[in-house]
N, C-alpha and C positions, 0 to 999 in steps of 0.2 A: 168915640172909639173908632178906628177906621175899619170897615168891613174887609172880610177875607174873601178871597176867589179860590174855590177848588175846582181843579181840573182833573179829571179821571183819564190817564194816559194808559192804564193796564190794558184796556181792550185794543187798543190802536197797536200797541208795540207786541202784543199777544198775537195779533193777526200778521203783521209783518213777518215775525218768526214762523209762523207757519208756512208762509208763502216760501220762505228761503228754504224751509226744511223739505217742503214737497219739491221745490227745484232740484236740490241736491240729491234727493233720492231719485228723480227722474234721470238725472245725469249718470248717478251711479248705475241704475239698471241699464241704462243706454249702453255705458261702458262695459258692464258685465255680457250684455247681448253682443256687442261687438267683439269682445275677447273670444267669447264661445265661438262666433262665426269664423274669425280669423284661424283659431285653432282647429277648426273642423276642416276650412280650405287648406290650410298646411299640411293636414294628414292626408287630404285627397291629392295634392300635388306631389307629396313625397311619395305615395303609392304609384302616381303616374310615371314619376321620375324613375323610381324602382323598375316599373315595367319597361320604360323605355331602355333603360340600362341594360336590362335582361336581353331585349330584343337586339340591341347594338351587339352585345356580346355574342349572341347566336350568329348573327350576320357576319361578324369577323371571323369567328369560328368556321363558318360555312367558305369564306373566302381563303382563309388558310388551307383548309383541305382542299378546296378546289385548286389553288396555286400549287400546293404540293402535287396533287393528281396531274396537273400539267407539266410540271417540271419532271416529273417520273416518266411520263410519256413522251417527254421532248417536244412538247406543243407550246413552249413559251419562250420568248426570247427578251433580252434586255432592249431598252430603247435605243441604244446606240446600234445594236444590231438591226432593229426595225427600220431605223433610218437608212442604214446601209443598204437593207434590200429595196428601200423605196429609190433610192439613188441609181442602184443597178438596172431596176425594172425601167427607170425613166430614161436612162442612159441608153439602155437596149433597144427601147422603143424609138428614140430619136434616130438610132443608126438604121433601124430597119423600116421606118416609115417612108414608104414609096421610095426607097433606095436613095434618101436625100443625104446620106453621108457623103461628104466629098474630100478625098484623099487629097486632091489637088488644092483644095482651100485650107486644109490643116498644114500641108507642107509651105505654101505662100505665107501663112501666119507664123510658121516657124521661121521661116527665112526673114521676116521683119523683125522677128523678135532676137533672134540670135546675132551679137554683136561679133565685128571683126575680132581676129585673133582666136576664134572659137569654132571648132567643127563638130558636126554630129554625125556619128557613124551608123546609128540604127534608131529607128523609131518604132516603138510598139504601144498599141492600145491596150490599156488595162480596164476591161468591162467590170470588174468587180469594185474598183475604185473610182471609177468615171473619170479616169485619167489617162494622160500619155507617158509612157517611159522613155526617155532619152539616156542614150549613151554616146560619149564623145570625148573630144580633147579639147584642153584649153590651153593657151601659152603659159598662162601664170594663175597662181590662186586669186590673184586680183580680178583676171579675165573670167573666171568662173564665177566670182562674186558679182560681176558686170552681167552675166548671163542671167542669174538669178534675179537681180534687179530688173532687168528689162523684160523678164517674164511676168513679173509681179506687176509690172505698168501695163503691159498688154492687156486689152479688154477681154481677149478670148481666152486668157489663161488665168489661173489663181492657184493658191496653196501649193507653192514649189516646195519641195523636199529634196535634199540631197541625201541619196540613200548611200552612196560609197563615192570616196574619191581617194587617190593616190598619185604620188610622184612617180614618174616612169623617166627612164632615159631612152632615147631613140636615136637613131643613126641617119644622118642625111649626108648626100654625096657632095663633097666641095669640088669646086671647078680645078682641073688639071692644073697643076703649077709647074714651071720651068725650073729645072735644076741648073747647076754651074755646066754641066755637060747636056748639051742639047739633045742629045740621042736619048737620053734617060727620062722618063715622065713617071710620076707617082700620084696615085689618087688616095689621099688621106681622108677616110671617113671621119667625120665631125660627129660628136654627140652632143645633144642638148636635152634639157629637162623640159617635161610637159607634165600637166596634170590629167589625168584620165578620171571621168566621172560618170555616174549614174544618178539621174534624178528623176523625180517624179512629179507631174504638173497637172492639176485639174484643168479640163478643157470645157468650155461653153460652146457647145455646138451652135446654138441659135444665136450666137453674137455676130 
């Protein structure tokens, strides 16, 4: 008869199972510990977030109260108004600094920019808008548009705004004409239409 070989594998399989069980328990314990730490950290972060939110709310409330007090006392201005104040201060300083402002230079620049068939009757400085106001006449509406384009192209001027314009009939003297009877002379005034305008143009005094 052939001999039989008996191998006992119960002990080896049992040891492997114990190692696997211990590893799973260790992983489970680490997972539980990490979950507990994450929950605690989340609670802490939530508390800090709530405190920061409360602080921001208090600061915003103080800002609103402060802004309301400024408005009530008339101590606040919109950004456009602040910018306008800066422009006025800068323009006034330029005009008064060592008496550097030159009317001759301004008039020469206007003469360079004003095209033919257009005449200016008055020039006035506007300190509040850092600009020059012009009143005058143009032969036609096209001549007025040419004036605006010329001022826009000039280095010393910018931001041209036509504030008012109207068509006006004016009289001009025509040369004396001879009639059939030499002794009789008549002067017939002729009328033609012009465009009277008023415009504002920004002026760079340092150009």
